[in-house]
C-alpha positions as CSV (number, residue, x, y, z in Angstrom):
1,M,-64.5,-136.8,31.9
2,N,-62.4,-135.8,34.9
3,N,-58.7,-135.2,35.0
4,Q,-57.6,-138.0,37.4
5,S,-53.8,-137.3,37.6
6,N,-54.1,-135.2,40.8
7,I,-56.6,-137.5,42.6
8,T,-55.4,-139.7,45.5
9,Y,-57.5,-142.9,45.5
10,I,-58.5,-144.5,48.7
11,D,-60.1,-148.0,48.7
12,F,-63.3,-148.9,50.5
13,Q,-61.3,-150.0,53.6
14,G,-59.5,-146.6,53.8
15,N,-56.2,-147.7,52.3
16,A,-54.4,-145.4,49.8
17,L,-53.8,-146.8,46.4
18,S,-50.7,-145.5,44.6
19,N,-50.6,-145.2,40.8
20,H,-54.4,-146.0,40.4
21,N,-56.4,-144.7,37.5
22,G,-59.9,-144.6,38.9
23,K,-61.1,-147.8,37.2
24,L,-63.3,-150.4,38.9
25,I,-61.6,-153.2,40.9
26,P,-63.4,-156.6,41.4
27,I,-62.9,-157.7,45.0
28,D,-64.5,-161.2,45.3
29,E,-67.8,-162.9,44.5
30,K,-69.1,-162.2,48.0
31,T,-67.9,-158.6,48.4
32,G,-68.6,-157.4,44.9
33,I,-67.0,-154.7,42.8
34,Q,-65.2,-151.6,44.1
35,Y,-65.9,-148.3,42.3
36,F,-64.3,-144.8,42.9
37,D,-66.2,-141.6,42.9
38,I,-64.9,-138.4,41.2
39,D,-63.0,-137.5,44.5
40,G,-61.2,-140.9,44.5
41,K,-63.1,-142.5,47.4
42,G,-63.7,-146.2,46.9
43,F,-66.9,-148.1,47.7
44,I,-68.7,-151.3,46.8
45,H,-71.3,-150.5,44.1
46,D,-73.2,-152.0,41.2
47,G,-72.3,-149.3,38.6
48,S,-75.6,-147.4,38.6
49,P,-75.6,-143.6,38.5
50,I,-75.5,-141.7,41.8
51,K,-77.1,-138.3,42.6
52,M,-74.6,-136.0,44.2
53,N,-75.3,-133.4,47.0
54,N,-75.1,-130.6,44.4
55,G,-77.9,-132.2,42.4
56,K,-75.6,-133.4,39.6
57,M,-75.4,-137.0,38.5
58,Q,-72.4,-139.2,38.7
59,F,-72.2,-141.9,36.0
60,F,-69.7,-144.7,35.6
61,L,-68.1,-145.8,32.3
62,H,-67.8,-149.5,31.4
63,D,-64.4,-149.6,33.1
64,G,-65.7,-147.9,36.2
65,T,-64.3,-144.4,35.6
66,A,-66.6,-141.9,37.3
67,I,-67.9,-138.8,35.4
68,I,-70.4,-136.0,35.8
69,H,-72.8,-136.7,33.0
70,D,-76.5,-136.8,31.8
71,G,-76.5,-140.4,30.5
72,S,-76.2,-139.5,26.8
73,P,-73.7,-141.3,24.5
74,I,-70.0,-140.3,24.9
75,K,-67.2,-140.5,22.3
76,L,-64.2,-142.1,24.0
77,P,-60.6,-141.2,23.3
78,N,-60.1,-144.5,21.4
79,G,-62.9,-143.5,18.9
80,Q,-65.5,-145.8,20.4
81,T,-68.8,-144.6,21.8
82,Q,-70.0,-145.3,25.3
83,F,-73.8,-145.8,25.7
84,F,-75.9,-146.1,28.8
85,N,-79.1,-148.1,29.2
86,E,-82.4,-146.8,30.4
87,K,-81.3,-147.3,34.0
88,G,-78.0,-145.5,33.5
89,Y,-75.7,-148.6,33.5
90,A,-72.8,-148.4,31.1
91,I,-73.0,-150.7,28.1
92,W,-69.9,-152.1,26.5
93,P,-68.6,-149.4,24.1
94,I,-68.7,-149.9,20.4
95,D,-67.1,-148.4,17.3
96,L,-70.3,-146.6,16.3
97,E,-69.1,-145.7,12.7
98,R,-68.1,-149.3,12.1
99,A,-71.3,-150.6,13.7
100,T,-73.5,-148.2,11.6
101,Q,-71.7,-149.3,8.4
102,L,-72.0,-153.0,9.2
103,N,-75.7,-152.6,10.2
104,T,-76.4,-150.8,6.9
105,E,-74.6,-153.5,4.9
106,Q,-76.5,-156.2,6.8
107,R,-79.8,-154.4,6.2
108,N,-79.1,-153.9,2.5
109,A,-78.0,-157.5,2.0
110,F,-81.1,-158.8,3.9
111,F,-83.5,-156.6,1.9
112,K,-81.9,-157.6,-1.4
113,E,-82.3,-161.3,-0.6
114,R,-86.0,-160.8,0.4
115,I,-86.8,-158.9,-2.8
116,Q,-85.0,-161.5,-4.9
117,K,-87.1,-164.3,-3.2
118,I,-90.3,-162.3,-3.6
119,S,-89.6,-161.6,-7.3
120,K,-89.4,-165.3,-8.1
121,T,-93.2,-165.5,-7.7
122,T,-94.3,-161.9,-7.6
123,P,-91.9,-159.6,-9.5
124,L,-91.8,-156.0,-8.0
125,T,-91.1,-152.9,-10.0
126,E,-88.3,-150.6,-8.8
127,A,-90.9,-148.1,-7.5
128,E,-92.7,-150.9,-5.6
129,A,-89.5,-152.2,-4.1
130,E,-88.5,-148.7,-3.0
131,D,-91.9,-148.2,-1.4
132,L,-91.4,-151.5,0.5
133,R,-87.9,-150.5,1.5
134,L,-89.1,-147.2,3.0
135,A,-91.8,-149.0,4.9
136,F,-89.1,-151.4,6.2
137,L,-86.8,-148.5,7.3
138,A,-89.7,-146.7,9.1
139,A,-90.6,-149.9,10.9
140,E,-87.1,-150.1,12.5
141,R,-87.8,-147.0,14.5
142,S,-88.1,-147.9,18.2
143,D,-91.5,-146.3,18.5
144,S,-93.0,-148.2,15.5
145,E,-95.6,-150.9,16.0
146,E,-93.5,-153.4,14.1
147,S,-90.5,-152.9,16.5
148,K,-92.5,-153.8,19.6
149,N,-92.1,-157.1,21.5
150,I,-89.2,-158.4,19.4
151,S,-88.6,-162.1,20.3
152,W,-87.0,-165.1,18.8
153,C,-89.2,-167.6,16.9
154,K,-88.0,-170.6,14.9
155,D,-90.5,-170.1,12.0
156,I,-89.7,-166.3,11.8
157,H,-86.0,-167.0,11.7
158,S,-86.1,-169.7,9.0
159,T,-85.5,-167.2,6.2
160,G,-82.1,-168.8,5.5
161,A,-80.4,-165.4,5.7
162,K,-76.9,-165.4,7.1
163,P,-75.3,-162.5,9.1
164,I,-72.4,-160.8,7.2
165,S,-70.4,-160.9,10.5
166,D,-70.7,-162.0,14.1
167,E,-71.3,-158.4,15.1
168,T,-74.6,-158.2,13.0
169,A,-76.1,-161.5,14.2
170,Y,-78.5,-159.8,16.6
171,M,-79.3,-157.0,14.1
172,L,-80.3,-159.7,11.5
173,M,-82.6,-161.4,14.1
174,T,-84.3,-158.1,14.6
175,L,-84.6,-157.4,10.9
176,E,-86.2,-160.9,10.3
177,V,-88.9,-160.1,12.9
178,I,-89.6,-156.6,11.6
179,W,-89.6,-157.8,8.0
180,L,-92.3,-160.5,8.5
181,R,-94.5,-157.8,10.1
182,V,-93.8,-155.2,7.4
183,W,-94.2,-157.7,4.4
184,T,-97.5,-159.1,5.9
185,K,-99.0,-155.6,6.2
186,Y,-97.7,-154.6,2.7
187,Q,-99.3,-157.7,1.1
188,L,-102.7,-157.0,2.8
189,R,-102.6,-153.4,1.8
190,H,-101.9,-154.2,-1.9
191,K,-103.7,-157.5,-2.0
192,E,-105.4,-157.0,-5.4
193,W,-102.3,-156.3,-7.6
194,L,-100.0,-158.6,-5.6
195,A,-102.4,-161.5,-6.1
196,A,-102.9,-160.6,-9.7
197,R,-99.1,-160.3,-10.3
198,Y,-98.6,-163.7,-8.7
199,V,-101.0,-165.4,-11.1
200,I,-99.8,-163.5,-14.1
201,N,-96.2,-164.4,-13.4
202,L,-97.1,-168.1,-13.1
203,Q,-98.9,-168.0,-16.4
204,K,-96.0,-166.2,-18.1
205,K,-93.7,-169.0,-16.8
206,S,-96.0,-171.6,-18.3
207,G,-95.7,-169.9,-21.7
208,C,-99.0,-168.0,-21.8
209,T,-98.4,-165.1,-24.3
210,L,-101.4,-163.1,-23.1
211,A,-100.1,-163.0,-19.6
212,G,-97.0,-161.3,-20.9
213,W,-99.0,-158.3,-22.1
214,R,-98.9,-155.5,-19.6
215,S,-102.6,-154.7,-19.7
216,S,-103.5,-158.2,-18.6
217,E,-102.4,-157.5,-15.0
218,S,-104.4,-154.3,-14.8
219,M,-107.5,-156.1,-16.2
220,L,-107.1,-158.8,-13.5
221,V,-106.7,-156.2,-10.8
222,D,-109.9,-154.4,-11.8
223,E,-111.9,-157.6,-11.8
224,L,-110.5,-158.6,-8.4
225,A,-111.5,-155.3,-6.7
226,L,-115.1,-156.4,-6.1
227,E,-114.6,-160.2,-6.2
228,L,-112.1,-160.2,-3.3
229,K,-114.5,-158.2,-1.0
230,K,-117.2,-160.8,-1.6
231,A,-114.7,-163.7,-1.1
232,E,-113.3,-162.3,2.2
233,K,-116.8,-161.8,3.6
234,A,-117.9,-165.4,2.7
235,V,-114.7,-167.2,3.6
236,Q,-113.4,-165.1,6.6
237,P,-109.7,-165.7,6.1
238,P,-107.4,-165.3,9.1
239,T,-106.1,-161.8,10.0
240,N,-103.7,-163.1,12.6
241,F,-100.7,-164.9,11.0
242,D,-99.1,-166.1,14.2
243,K,-97.7,-169.6,13.5
244,S,-99.4,-170.9,16.7
245,I,-102.9,-170.0,15.6
246,D,-105.5,-172.8,15.9
247,F,-107.6,-173.5,12.9
248,E,-111.1,-174.9,13.3
249,I,-111.9,-178.3,11.9
250,N,-115.3,-179.6,10.9
251,D,-116.7,-183.0,11.9
252,K,-115.2,-184.5,8.7
253,G,-111.7,-183.5,9.7
254,I,-111.5,-180.7,7.1
255,L,-110.5,-177.2,7.9
256,K,-113.5,-174.9,8.1
257,L,-111.6,-172.4,5.9
258,D,-111.4,-175.0,3.1
259,E,-115.0,-175.8,3.6
260,R,-116.1,-172.2,3.3
261,L,-113.8,-171.6,0.3
262,N,-115.2,-174.7,-1.5
263,K,-118.7,-173.5,-0.9
264,Y,-118.0,-170.0,-2.1
265,V,-116.2,-171.1,-5.3
266,K,-119.3,-173.1,-6.3
267,T,-121.3,-169.8,-6.2
268,M,-118.9,-168.1,-8.6
269,R,-119.3,-168.0,-12.4
270,Q,-118.7,-171.4,-14.0
271,G,-115.6,-171.7,-16.1
272,E,-112.1,-173.2,-16.4
273,G,-110.9,-171.3,-13.3
274,T,-113.8,-172.6,-11.1
275,E,-113.2,-176.2,-12.2
276,R,-109.4,-175.8,-11.5
277,C,-109.9,-174.6,-8.0
278,L,-112.6,-177.2,-7.1
279,G,-110.4,-179.9,-8.5
280,F,-107.5,-178.7,-6.4
281,L,-109.5,-178.6,-3.2
282,K,-110.9,-182.1,-3.9
283,A,-107.3,-183.4,-4.4
284,E,-106.2,-181.7,-1.1
285,K,-108.8,-183.5,1.0
286,G,-106.3,-186.2,1.9
287,T,-103.7,-183.7,2.9
288,S,-103.0,-183.3,6.6
289,T,-104.7,-180.3,8.3
290,K,-101.3,-179.1,9.4
291,N,-100.2,-178.7,5.8
292,R,-103.4,-177.1,4.8
293,A,-103.0,-174.7,7.8
294,R,-99.6,-173.7,6.4
295,C,-101.3,-172.6,3.2
296,W,-103.7,-170.4,5.1
297,Q,-100.8,-168.9,7.0
298,K,-99.9,-167.1,3.8
299,P,-101.6,-163.7,4.0
300,L,-102.7,-163.8,0.3
301,Y,-103.6,-167.5,0.0
302,L,-107.4,-166.8,-0.5
303,H,-106.6,-163.8,-2.8
304,R,-104.4,-165.9,-5.1
305,C,-107.0,-168.6,-5.3
306,I,-109.6,-166.1,-6.4
307,A,-107.2,-164.4,-8.8
308,D,-106.5,-167.7,-10.5
309,I,-110.2,-168.4,-10.9
310,V,-111.0,-165.0,-12.3
311,W,-108.0,-165.2,-14.8
312,F,-109.2,-168.4,-16.3
313,N,-112.9,-167.6,-16.1
314,S,-112.9,-164.3,-17.8
315,V,-109.8,-162.1,-17.9
316,K,-107.8,-164.4,-20.1
317,E,-110.5,-164.1,-22.8
318,M,-110.7,-160.3,-22.3
319,A,-106.9,-160.0,-22.6
320,G,-107.1,-162.0,-25.9
321,S,-109.6,-159.5,-27.3
322,A,-107.7,-156.5,-26.0
323,Y,-104.4,-157.9,-27.4
324,K,-105.8,-157.7,-30.9
325,K,-107.1,-154.2,-30.1
326,P,-104.5,-152.3,-28.0
327,P,-105.1,-148.7,-27.0
328,A,-105.0,-146.6,-30.2
329,L,-106.2,-143.3,-31.7
330,T,-107.0,-142.4,-35.3
331,I,-104.3,-140.4,-36.9
332,F,-106.9,-137.6,-37.2
333,A,-107.4,-137.6,-33.4
334,W,-103.6,-137.8,-32.8
335,D,-103.2,-134.6,-35.0
336,V,-105.8,-132.8,-32.9
337,V,-104.3,-133.9,-29.6
338,T,-100.6,-133.3,-30.6
339,T,-101.2,-129.8,-32.0
340,P,-100.4,-128.0,-28.7
341,F,-97.1,-129.8,-28.1
342,K,-95.9,-129.4,-31.7
343,A,-96.2,-125.6,-31.4
344,K,-92.9,-124.1,-30.2
345,E,-94.9,-121.4,-28.4
346,L,-98.6,-121.1,-27.3
347,K,-100.3,-117.8,-26.5
348,A,-103.9,-116.7,-25.9
349,I,-105.4,-113.5,-27.3
350,E,-109.1,-112.8,-26.6
351,N,-110.0,-116.5,-26.0
352,Q,-108.1,-117.6,-29.2
353,I,-105.0,-119.9,-29.0
354,F,-102.2,-119.1,-31.4
355,D,-98.8,-120.7,-32.1
356,E,-95.5,-119.0,-32.6
357,K,-96.4,-118.1,-36.2
358,N,-99.7,-116.5,-35.1
359,R,-101.7,-119.3,-36.6
360,Q,-104.9,-120.0,-34.7
361,I,-104.9,-123.6,-33.6
362,G,-107.8,-123.5,-31.1
363,K,-109.8,-121.3,-28.7
364,I,-111.1,-121.2,-25.2
365,K,-114.8,-122.0,-25.0
366,L,-116.1,-121.0,-21.6
367,L,-119.3,-122.9,-20.8
368,D,-122.5,-121.3,-19.6
369,P,-122.3,-120.3,-15.9
370,S,-124.8,-123.0,-15.0
371,D,-122.4,-125.6,-16.3
372,L,-119.4,-124.3,-14.3
373,S,-120.5,-125.3,-10.8
374,T,-117.8,-127.9,-10.6
375,I,-115.0,-125.6,-11.8
376,D,-113.0,-123.6,-9.3
377,V,-113.3,-119.9,-9.8
378,S,-109.5,-119.4,-9.6
379,T,-109.1,-122.0,-12.3
380,I,-111.4,-120.1,-14.7
381,S,-109.7,-116.8,-14.0
382,N,-106.3,-118.2,-14.8
383,I,-107.3,-120.3,-17.7
384,L,-105.8,-117.9,-20.3
385,A,-102.5,-117.6,-18.4
386,K,-99.5,-118.5,-20.5
387,R,-98.2,-120.9,-17.9
388,N,-101.5,-122.9,-18.0
389,I,-101.4,-123.0,-21.8
390,E,-97.9,-124.6,-21.6
391,L,-99.4,-127.4,-19.4
392,L,-100.6,-129.0,-22.6
393,K,-97.0,-129.5,-23.4
394,S,-96.0,-130.9,-20.0
395,V,-94.9,-134.5,-19.1
396,N,-97.9,-134.8,-16.8
397,F,-100.2,-134.1,-19.7
398,H,-98.6,-137.1,-21.5
399,R,-99.0,-139.3,-18.4
400,L,-102.6,-138.3,-17.9
401,F,-103.6,-138.5,-21.6
402,R,-102.1,-142.0,-21.9
403,W,-103.9,-143.2,-18.8
404,E,-107.3,-141.8,-20.0
405,I,-107.1,-143.6,-23.4
406,K,-105.9,-146.9,-21.9
407,E,-108.6,-146.9,-19.3
408,V,-111.4,-146.1,-21.7
409,T,-110.2,-148.7,-24.1
410,K,-110.1,-151.4,-21.4
411,R,-113.6,-150.5,-20.3
412,Y,-114.8,-150.6,-23.9
413,L,-113.3,-154.0,-24.6
414,S,-114.7,-155.3,-21.2
415,G,-118.2,-154.4,-22.4
416,V,-118.9,-151.7,-19.7
417,A,-122.0,-149.9,-20.7
418,D,-120.8,-146.3,-19.9
419,F,-117.2,-147.0,-20.9
420,R,-116.4,-143.3,-21.7
421,K,-116.8,-142.4,-18.0
422,L,-113.8,-142.7,-15.8
423,T,-114.4,-142.3,-12.0
424,I,-111.5,-141.6,-9.6
425,D,-112.0,-141.8,-5.8
426,D,-110.2,-139.2,-3.7
427,S,-110.1,-136.9,-6.7
428,F,-106.8,-135.6,-8.0
429,K,-104.6,-137.3,-5.4
430,N,-105.6,-140.7,-6.5
431,L,-105.4,-139.6,-10.1
432,A,-101.8,-138.7,-9.6
433,V,-101.0,-142.2,-8.2
434,L,-102.9,-143.8,-11.1
435,I,-100.8,-142.0,-13.7
436,S,-97.5,-142.5,-11.8
437,A,-97.0,-138.8,-11.0
438,S,-96.0,-137.1,-7.8
439,T,-98.6,-136.4,-5.2
440,N,-97.1,-133.1,-4.0
441,P,-99.4,-130.0,-4.0
442,K,-97.8,-128.5,-7.0
443,T,-98.4,-131.6,-9.2
444,L,-102.0,-131.9,-8.0
445,Q,-102.7,-128.3,-8.9
446,E,-101.1,-128.9,-12.3
447,L,-103.4,-131.9,-12.9
448,R,-106.5,-129.8,-11.9
449,E,-105.4,-127.2,-14.5
450,I,-104.7,-129.8,-17.2
451,V,-108.1,-131.4,-16.8
452,A,-109.7,-128.0,-16.9
453,W,-107.8,-127.3,-20.1
454,Q,-108.9,-130.6,-21.6
455,Q,-112.5,-129.4,-21.1
456,Q,-112.1,-125.8,-21.9
457,A,-109.7,-125.7,-24.8
458,V,-111.2,-126.7,-28.2
459,F,-109.3,-127.3,-31.4
460,D,-110.1,-127.4,-35.1
461,L,-111.4,-130.8,-36.1
462,G,-110.8,-130.2,-39.8
463,D,-114.4,-130.1,-40.9
464,G,-115.2,-126.6,-39.7
465,N,-116.1,-127.8,-36.2
466,M,-114.3,-127.4,-33.0
467,G,-113.9,-130.1,-30.4
468,H,-112.5,-130.6,-26.9
469,M,-111.1,-133.7,-25.2
470,L,-113.4,-134.3,-22.3
471,T,-115.8,-132.9,-19.7
472,Y,-115.5,-133.4,-16.0
473,D,-117.2,-132.9,-12.7
474,I,-116.2,-133.2,-9.0
475,R,-118.7,-134.4,-6.3
476,S,-118.5,-135.2,-2.6
477,N,-118.0,-138.9,-1.7
478,P,-121.2,-140.0,0.0
479,N,-119.2,-142.4,2.2
480,D,-116.6,-139.8,3.2
481,R,-117.5,-136.1,2.9
482,R,-113.8,-135.2,3.3
483,K,-113.0,-136.7,0.0
484,K,-114.1,-135.9,-3.6
485,I,-115.0,-138.1,-6.6
486,L,-113.7,-137.0,-9.9
487,S,-115.5,-138.1,-13.1
488,L,-114.0,-137.7,-16.6
489,Y,-116.2,-138.1,-19.7
490,L,-114.1,-138.6,-22.8
491,T,-115.5,-137.1,-26.1
492,D,-116.1,-139.1,-29.2
493,M,-112.8,-138.5,-31.0
494,L,-110.9,-140.1,-28.1
495,L,-113.0,-143.3,-28.0
496,P,-112.0,-146.6,-29.6
497,N,-115.1,-146.7,-31.9
498,F,-114.6,-143.2,-33.3
499,V,-113.1,-144.6,-36.4
500,F,-116.5,-146.0,-37.5
501,S,-118.0,-142.5,-37.8
502,M,-115.3,-141.0,-40.0
503,P,-115.5,-140.6,-43.8
504,H,-113.2,-142.7,-45.9
505,Q,-113.8,-141.7,-49.5
506,N,-110.5,-140.3,-50.6
507,Q,-106.8,-141.1,-49.7
508,S,-106.3,-138.4,-47.1
509,Q,-109.5,-139.5,-45.3
510,R,-108.4,-143.1,-45.4
511,E,-105.0,-142.1,-43.8
512,A,-106.8,-140.0,-41.1
513,R,-108.8,-143.2,-40.2
514,M,-105.6,-145.2,-39.6
515,L,-105.3,-146.3,-35.9
516,A,-101.9,-145.6,-34.4
517,P,-101.3,-147.5,-31.1
518,L,-100.7,-145.7,-27.8
519,L,-97.7,-146.8,-25.8
520,D,-96.8,-146.4,-22.2
521,M,-94.5,-143.5,-21.3
522,P,-91.1,-144.2,-22.9
523,P,-87.8,-144.5,-20.9
524,L,-86.7,-140.9,-20.3
525,V,-83.2,-139.5,-20.3
526,T,-81.9,-136.3,-18.7
527,D,-83.4,-134.6,-15.7
528,N,-85.2,-131.8,-17.6
529,N,-89.0,-132.1,-17.3
530,K,-89.5,-130.1,-20.6
531,L,-87.2,-132.6,-22.4
532,H,-89.2,-135.4,-20.8
533,A,-92.3,-134.0,-22.4
534,A,-90.5,-133.6,-25.7
535,Q,-89.4,-137.3,-25.6
536,A,-93.0,-138.4,-24.9
537,A,-94.2,-136.3,-27.9
538,F,-91.4,-137.8,-30.0
539,Q,-92.6,-141.3,-29.2
540,V,-96.1,-140.4,-30.4
541,E,-94.7,-139.1,-33.7
542,L,-92.6,-142.2,-34.1
543,C,-95.7,-144.5,-33.6
544,I,-97.7,-142.5,-36.1
545,E,-94.9,-142.8,-38.6
546,M,-94.7,-146.5,-38.1
547,R,-98.4,-146.9,-38.6
548,K,-98.3,-144.8,-41.8
549,R,-95.5,-147.1,-43.1
550,A,-96.9,-150.4,-41.8
551,K,-96.4,-152.0,-45.2
552,E,-92.7,-151.1,-45.0
553,I,-92.5,-152.9,-41.6
554,V,-94.0,-156.0,-43.2
555,D,-91.5,-156.0,-46.0
556,K,-88.3,-154.9,-44.2
557,G,-89.0,-155.7,-40.5
558,G,-89.0,-152.0,-39.6
559,I,-89.1,-148.4,-41.0
560,Y,-86.0,-146.7,-42.3
561,L,-85.2,-143.6,-40.2
562,P,-82.0,-141.9,-41.4
563,H,-80.5,-139.2,-39.2
564,S,-82.0,-136.4,-41.2
565,Q,-85.5,-137.7,-40.7
566,K,-84.9,-138.2,-37.0
567,V,-83.8,-134.5,-36.7
568,T,-86.9,-133.3,-38.6
569,M,-89.2,-135.3,-36.3
570,A,-87.3,-134.1,-33.2
571,E,-87.5,-130.5,-34.2
572,T,-91.3,-130.8,-34.7
573,V,-91.8,-131.6,-31.0
574,G,-89.0,-129.5,-29.5
575,L,-86.5,-132.3,-28.8
576,D,-83.0,-130.8,-29.0
577,L,-80.3,-132.4,-31.1
578,E,-78.0,-133.0,-28.1
579,T,-80.6,-135.2,-26.4
580,L,-81.8,-137.0,-29.6
581,P,-78.9,-139.6,-29.8
582,K,-79.2,-140.3,-26.1
583,V,-82.8,-141.0,-26.6
584,F,-82.2,-143.6,-29.3
585,D,-79.3,-145.1,-27.4
586,R,-81.6,-145.7,-24.4
587,W,-84.7,-146.7,-26.4
588,T,-82.7,-149.5,-28.2
589,Q,-81.2,-151.0,-25.0
590,D,-82.6,-152.4,-21.7
591,G,-82.0,-150.2,-18.7
592,N,-82.6,-150.1,-14.9
593,D,-85.8,-148.1,-15.5
594,G,-87.3,-150.7,-17.9
595,P,-86.8,-152.7,-21.1
596,K,-86.0,-151.2,-24.4
597,M,-88.7,-149.6,-26.5
598,L,-87.2,-150.1,-30.0
599,E,-85.5,-152.9,-31.9
600,E,-82.9,-151.8,-34.4
601,I,-83.3,-154.4,-37.2
602,T,-80.4,-153.1,-39.3
603,Q,-78.6,-149.8,-39.5
604,D,-81.3,-147.1,-39.0
605,V,-84.2,-149.5,-39.5
606,Y,-86.4,-149.7,-36.4
607,N,-89.5,-151.5,-35.1
608,L,-91.1,-151.7,-31.7
609,S,-89.5,-154.2,-29.3
610,E,-91.0,-157.4,-27.9
611,H,-92.0,-155.4,-24.8
612,H,-94.6,-153.6,-27.0
613,Q,-95.6,-156.8,-28.8
614,A,-99.3,-156.1,-28.9
615,A,-98.8,-152.7,-30.5
616,R,-96.2,-154.1,-32.9
617,D,-98.4,-157.0,-34.0
618,F,-101.3,-154.5,-34.4
619,I,-99.2,-152.4,-36.8
620,I,-97.9,-155.5,-38.7
621,S,-101.5,-156.8,-39.0
622,A,-102.6,-153.5,-40.4
623,G,-99.7,-153.6,-42.9
624,K,-100.6,-157.0,-44.1
625,M,-104.2,-156.0,-44.6
626,E,-103.0,-152.9,-46.6
627,K,-100.7,-155.1,-48.7
628,S,-103.5,-157.6,-49.4
629,A,-105.9,-154.7,-50.3
630,S,-103.2,-153.3,-52.6
631,I,-102.7,-156.6,-54.4
632,A,-106.4,-157.1,-54.7
633,G,-106.7,-153.6,-56.2
634,Q,-104.0,-154.3,-58.8
635,K,-105.7,-157.5,-59.9
636,S,-109.0,-155.7,-60.1
637,R,-107.5,-153.0,-62.4
638,K,-105.9,-155.7,-64.6
639,R,-109.3,-157.4,-65.0
640,K,-110.9,-154.2,-65.9
641,K,-108.3,-153.5,-68.6
């Protein structure tokens, strides 16, 4: 800004103005407004910038003060910020810091209200809500597609949201428009699991126990993947969700969308779900076309209808079967799999794997060169590296291993012919998403090496034989050569039916045949990845211990775990004694990252929480069977005597 104390101001008529400060002076409605240039000469002007003889630009502040400037925002002496519009006219200055704070508070309040409303029908996880929040923030950028052509619309602005102050009223109107566009795109991008979540949530509210089991949702999502494609092709739902869109009506006064939906549902598998939907559509025939059009204005209306049909037609029954048989491994298989992360140190010497006490626990078995076509040469050359051996003790190994067992179990219970084969489109990037791991290059490389290790590292199976976890191959996607398809083939010992091929003559063999359930990753404490892996391993040991002592759970409601036994189990998997109490404190209480994993029945007596009800009931059922067998054995011995 210019120093105006030494300038003599002359008005547009040539008269000197004493004690003037260079600000604009309104003359009258006919004449207009008088501005003064940087030399103090007055003239009638509209406040737009003026190019000077020396090539520089003269701008005018909101009060008319002339400055040499480039049109960028200016911090004024009073702390406010002066902005200029695209034509260079001054905009009324604002307190930018206060405005930024108010806008942030308004955005947060609005987003929180939206998530709360969504969660009433379709609960979102923290990660899903964060993903949606980031998409919302990105859409606010002026160059985004969602921020174009912002205009007021009664239906869009019927959210019921209130501005937190008069200053944020316009901001709220903009947020409402952008939100509708972002949320619509988000729904269509994630239509399978959002439709499945909606139906599952309704069933949980109605008291359906099976809907409360976490695998029910993933089962429904899998079944919808193909069914929704067929339904969209047959029904042709709207892709434009403008409230003014016209819906075609047939000669009977029925929406053609309803007509096509009714026709498609009749072609689907017959069952309770099909009857429910046809009955609903029949009852809706008397409803006005305007009300029916409102239903179709919801982006996922068709998808929710199909999800409801599929749930009642097939998935509910599948979930019932799976509830009785949650993902589980024999204790024998658990011992093989957990051998690497029970060792405090792993080292490789001439293709042999040793622990810290130089005990051989496995070996590297390189396949014939003809079988290595799908394995990267650099992966093979590094396969004996110490860092790669340690990957078998990493938190991503636990994530991947759990996903593999859960998926193959789900496929087995669903009656898939080749249930041991897991196919992942887009190779390791999509695999990382499926197991809830990061998709950064470092993690993707880690997953490649873990899968290679699962194929190449073989461990003692206890009968003189050596076995590995899986084999895999990577092929080009025929539909997109830029992407790869990863196929994992799990070996016998990781399959649900492996127990039937195991011997059971003596006590140790019978214990090895016991099935210990596999849980989701536990709530993790601390920021140390190595400790995260140790906590996941500790959870495995805890589940195995609960299965071995299933009869105790039946009698006492849980297993007794005094501090000394906790310490022994923790030391086995490398969990330090400082973290151990924090783990039990978190696992026995609900947290922001999920519900509790354990229920403390009485002092140091633990059982799985209701969140893991399927696994808990599985163990209790096994305990009751063992008790019954024990009682029957006692009676038999008495009869013999």
